[in-house]
C-alpha positions as CSV (number, residue, x, y, z in Angstrom):
1,X,-8.1,97.6,-10.5
2,X,-4.8,99.1,-11.8
3,X,-5.0,101.6,-14.8
4,X,-3.9,100.1,-18.1
5,X,-0.5,101.0,-19.1
6,X,0.0,104.1,-21.1
7,X,0.7,103.5,-24.9
8,X,4.4,103.3,-25.7
9,X,4.1,106.7,-27.5
10,X,2.6,108.7,-24.7
11,X,5.1,107.1,-22.1
12,X,8.2,108.1,-24.4
13,X,6.7,111.7,-24.7
14,X,6.2,111.8,-20.9
15,X,9.9,110.6,-20.5
16,X,11.2,113.1,-22.9
17,X,9.4,116.0,-21.3
18,X,10.8,115.4,-17.9
19,X,14.3,114.6,-19.2
20,X,17.0,117.4,-19.7
21,X,17.7,118.0,-23.3
22,X,20.8,116.3,-24.4
23,X,23.7,118.6,-25.1
24,X,24.5,118.0,-28.8
25,X,27.8,119.9,-28.7
26,X,29.4,117.8,-25.8
27,X,32.1,115.4,-26.6
28,X,30.9,111.9,-27.2
29,X,31.4,109.3,-24.3
30,X,34.3,106.8,-24.7
31,X,33.4,104.1,-27.0
32,X,30.3,105.9,-28.4
33,X,30.0,105.7,-32.2
34,X,31.3,108.6,-34.0
35,X,28.5,110.6,-35.8
36,X,29.4,112.6,-38.9
37,X,29.1,116.2,-38.4
38,X,28.3,118.6,-41.4
39,X,31.4,120.3,-42.6
40,X,29.6,123.3,-44.2
41,X,26.6,125.6,-43.5
42,X,23.5,124.5,-45.8
43,X,21.0,127.1,-47.1
44,X,18.0,125.1,-45.9
45,X,16.4,123.2,-43.0
46,X,14.6,120.0,-43.7
47,X,10.8,120.7,-43.0
48,X,7.9,118.7,-43.0
49,X,4.7,119.9,-44.7
50,X,2.2,118.3,-47.0
51,X,2.2,118.8,-50.6
52,X,-1.2,119.8,-51.8
53,X,-2.8,118.2,-54.9
54,X,-2.6,121.5,-56.8
55,X,1.0,121.8,-55.9
56,X,1.9,118.3,-57.0
57,X,0.2,119.0,-60.3
58,X,2.2,122.2,-60.6
59,X,5.4,120.2,-60.2
60,X,4.4,117.6,-62.7
61,X,3.1,119.8,-65.4
62,X,5.0,123.1,-64.8
63,X,8.2,121.6,-63.4
64,X,9.8,120.4,-66.6
65,X,9.7,124.1,-68.1
66,X,10.6,126.1,-65.0
67,X,12.8,123.8,-63.1
68,X,16.6,123.8,-63.7
69,X,18.7,120.7,-62.4
70,X,21.6,121.2,-60.3
71,X,24.9,121.1,-62.3
72,X,28.6,121.3,-61.3
73,X,29.2,123.6,-64.2
74,X,28.5,127.4,-64.7
75,X,25.2,128.3,-65.6
76,X,24.5,129.7,-69.2
77,X,21.9,132.4,-68.1
78,X,21.4,133.6,-71.6
79,X,20.7,130.2,-72.9
80,X,18.5,129.3,-69.9
81,X,16.5,132.6,-69.9
82,X,16.6,133.2,-73.6
83,X,17.9,136.7,-73.3
84,X,20.7,138.8,-71.7
85,X,19.6,140.6,-68.7
86,X,20.7,141.3,-65.0
87,X,20.3,138.1,-62.8
88,X,19.4,138.0,-59.3
89,X,19.8,135.0,-57.1
90,X,17.2,134.2,-54.3
91,X,18.2,131.8,-51.5
92,X,15.1,130.2,-49.9
93,X,11.9,131.6,-51.2
94,X,9.3,130.0,-48.8
95,X,6.0,129.7,-50.5
96,X,7.1,132.0,-53.3
97,X,4.7,135.0,-52.5
98,X,7.4,137.8,-52.5
99,X,9.4,136.0,-55.5
100,X,6.6,136.2,-57.8
101,X,5.7,139.8,-56.7
102,X,9.1,140.9,-57.3
103,X,9.6,139.1,-60.7
104,X,6.4,140.7,-61.9
105,X,7.4,144.0,-60.7
106,X,10.8,143.8,-62.3
107,X,10.4,142.1,-65.7
108,X,13.7,143.5,-66.9
109,X,15.4,141.2,-64.5
110,X,15.9,137.4,-64.4
111,X,15.5,135.6,-61.1
112,X,17.3,132.3,-60.2
113,X,15.6,130.9,-57.1
114,X,16.8,128.1,-54.8
115,X,14.7,126.2,-52.7
116,X,14.3,122.6,-51.5
117,X,10.8,122.6,-49.7
118,X,8.6,120.8,-52.1
119,X,5.2,122.4,-51.3
120,X,7.1,125.8,-51.7
121,X,8.3,124.9,-55.0
122,X,4.9,123.7,-56.2
123,X,3.4,127.0,-54.8
124,X,5.8,129.3,-56.7
125,X,5.1,127.3,-60.0
126,X,1.5,128.0,-59.5
127,X,2.2,131.7,-59.2
128,X,4.5,131.7,-62.2
129,X,1.5,130.3,-64.1
130,X,-1.1,132.5,-62.7
131,X,0.9,135.7,-63.4
132,X,2.4,134.5,-66.8
133,X,6.2,135.0,-65.6
134,X,8.9,134.1,-67.9
135,X,11.7,135.5,-65.9
136,X,11.9,133.0,-63.1
137,X,13.8,129.6,-62.8
138,X,13.9,127.5,-59.9
139,X,16.6,125.1,-58.6
140,X,15.7,122.5,-56.0
141,X,18.9,122.2,-54.4
142,X,21.2,123.6,-51.7
143,X,21.9,127.2,-52.6
144,X,25.4,127.0,-51.3
145,X,26.2,124.4,-53.7
146,X,24.6,126.4,-56.6
147,X,26.6,129.3,-55.5
148,X,29.8,127.3,-55.6
149,X,29.3,125.5,-58.9
150,X,26.9,127.2,-61.1
151,X,27.6,130.8,-60.8
152,X,30.8,132.5,-61.8
153,X,32.3,135.5,-60.2
154,X,30.8,138.8,-61.2
155,X,27.6,137.4,-62.6
156,X,24.9,138.6,-60.3
157,X,23.2,141.8,-60.3
158,X,21.6,141.1,-57.0
159,X,21.0,138.5,-54.3
160,X,18.0,138.2,-51.8
161,X,17.9,136.5,-48.6
162,X,14.6,137.0,-47.0
163,X,13.9,135.7,-43.4
164,X,16.4,132.8,-43.2
165,X,16.0,130.6,-40.2
166,X,17.5,132.5,-37.2
167,X,18.5,129.4,-35.2
168,X,17.4,131.0,-32.0
169,X,19.7,128.8,-29.6
170,X,23.1,129.9,-29.0
171,X,24.7,126.5,-29.6
172,X,22.8,126.5,-33.1
173,X,24.2,129.9,-34.3
174,X,26.9,128.3,-36.2
175,X,24.3,126.9,-38.5
176,X,23.0,130.4,-39.6
177,X,23.3,131.0,-43.3
178,X,24.6,134.6,-43.0
179,X,28.3,133.9,-42.0
180,X,31.7,135.4,-43.1
181,X,32.6,132.6,-45.6
182,X,29.2,132.6,-47.5
183,X,29.0,136.5,-47.5
184,X,32.6,136.7,-49.0
185,X,31.4,134.1,-51.7
186,X,28.2,136.1,-52.4
187,X,30.3,139.3,-52.7
188,X,32.7,137.7,-55.2
189,X,29.7,136.5,-57.2
190,X,28.1,140.1,-57.4
191,X,29.1,142.6,-60.2
192,X,30.4,145.9,-59.1
193,X,27.4,147.9,-58.1
194,X,25.4,144.6,-57.4
195,X,23.5,144.4,-54.3
196,X,23.0,142.1,-51.4
197,X,19.5,142.4,-49.7
198,X,18.9,140.5,-46.4
199,X,15.8,140.7,-44.3
200,X,15.0,139.2,-40.8
201,X,12.3,139.6,-38.1
202,X,14.7,138.3,-35.4
203,X,16.6,141.3,-33.9
204,X,19.6,139.4,-32.6
205,X,20.0,137.9,-36.1
206,X,19.8,141.2,-37.6
207,X,22.5,142.5,-35.4
208,X,24.9,139.5,-36.3
209,X,23.9,140.1,-40.1
210,X,25.0,143.6,-39.9
211,X,28.2,142.8,-38.3
212,X,29.1,140.1,-40.8
213,X,28.1,142.2,-43.7
214,X,29.9,145.3,-42.7
215,X,33.2,143.2,-42.1
216,X,33.1,142.1,-45.8
217,X,35.6,144.4,-47.5
218,X,33.9,144.0,-51.0
219,X,30.5,145.3,-49.8
220,X,29.3,148.9,-48.7
221,X,26.3,149.5,-46.6
222,X,23.6,151.7,-48.5
223,X,22.2,152.7,-45.1
224,X,25.5,154.0,-43.6
225,X,25.8,157.4,-45.2
226,X,28.6,159.6,-44.7
227,X,28.7,158.7,-40.9
228,X,29.3,155.2,-41.1
229,X,27.0,152.2,-39.6
230,X,25.3,154.7,-37.5
231,X,24.9,157.5,-39.8
232,X,22.3,158.7,-42.3
233,X,20.4,155.3,-42.2
234,X,19.2,155.3,-45.6
235,X,18.2,158.9,-46.0
236,X,19.5,158.7,-49.6
237,X,17.7,156.5,-51.9
238,X,19.7,153.4,-52.6
239,X,19.8,152.7,-56.3
240,X,19.4,148.8,-56.5
241,X,21.8,147.3,-59.3
242,X,21.7,150.6,-61.3
243,X,17.9,150.5,-62.3
244,X,15.2,152.5,-61.4
245,X,14.2,150.2,-58.5
246,X,15.0,152.4,-55.3
247,X,14.7,152.2,-51.5
248,X,11.8,154.4,-50.3
249,X,13.5,156.4,-47.5
250,X,10.3,157.0,-45.7
251,X,9.1,153.1,-45.6
252,X,8.8,151.8,-42.1
253,X,10.1,148.1,-42.0
254,X,9.4,147.4,-38.4
255,X,9.5,148.8,-35.0
256,X,12.3,149.7,-32.7
257,X,15.8,149.9,-34.3
258,X,14.9,148.4,-37.6
259,X,13.5,151.7,-39.1
260,X,16.2,152.6,-41.6
261,X,18.7,153.7,-38.8
262,X,21.8,152.1,-37.1
263,X,23.0,150.8,-40.3
264,X,19.8,149.3,-41.3
265,X,18.0,150.2,-44.4
266,X,14.5,151.4,-45.2
267,X,12.5,148.4,-46.6
268,X,13.0,148.8,-50.4
269,X,9.8,149.3,-52.3
270,X,10.1,146.0,-54.3
271,X,10.1,143.8,-51.3
272,X,6.3,143.2,-50.4
273,X,5.0,142.7,-47.0
274,X,3.9,139.0,-46.7
275,X,0.9,137.9,-44.7
276,X,3.2,136.4,-42.0
277,X,5.2,139.8,-41.8
278,X,1.9,141.9,-41.8
279,X,0.7,139.8,-38.9
280,X,4.1,140.3,-37.1
281,X,3.9,144.0,-37.3
282,X,0.5,144.1,-36.1
283,X,1.9,142.5,-32.9
284,X,4.4,145.0,-32.6
285,X,7.4,143.0,-34.0
286,X,10.0,144.4,-36.1
287,X,11.6,143.5,-39.4
288,X,15.1,144.7,-40.3
289,X,16.3,145.1,-43.9
290,X,20.0,145.3,-44.9
291,X,21.0,146.3,-48.2
292,X,24.8,146.3,-49.3
293,X,26.2,146.9,-52.6
294,X,29.5,145.5,-54.2
295,X,32.3,148.0,-54.2
């Protein structure tokens, strides 16, 4: 007796597993419908993930207080935060662990945080409430558009871009967030002396970040020292945005080349080690911090 046919889903999976991956960058076949291609880099990747009951409750009850709507007009930070304070932009905060830690550590700063992942937004709202923070606001929108429309030049004291998607495949490198046009725009939004802090656990992306950031004429590498990109490597403490928060010259941010040398900075004290990062370090993975300041 013949075996019953496999369910359609299983058969489809088998067919896909045995077929070569299509080349999405190849030119379309003659007569094929044209598929629109994104013209700009986005700051986020659409992800799955279930929003928990607690996160949904936080969105419903705390969202009206701490969420800001996206608007195509400059942000009045003084009106939003109820005070005049240095403003730091965070692009993509994941589940908000580092964001809440830094905001609690630096109450003298205000933090404008961009994230579209609903569970992450709910998680950060819970942390804001638990820690009694008042210096964090969230915009659930693409940070590239927030930067373009809501932030005027020379308004930011700092920018945090921690562990953006590395887009491992070569043909996807064009989707990486840290690219010359975005870095130029970030530099323009920074005040003189303001800082841009990037971190990644993917060494090829760290190398690209370093190349892109060092090519931006408005930015200077705090880890470069007198000898250029391969110089002091952060031996001198980097003052962040002119306040008392400094980079610990002896902190170890990973393994291999990511230890405050070769143009990479030691991990600044304010950036915590997340659980994911701690696990990676135990496995011998590296983490690379890059801290540049606006000239």
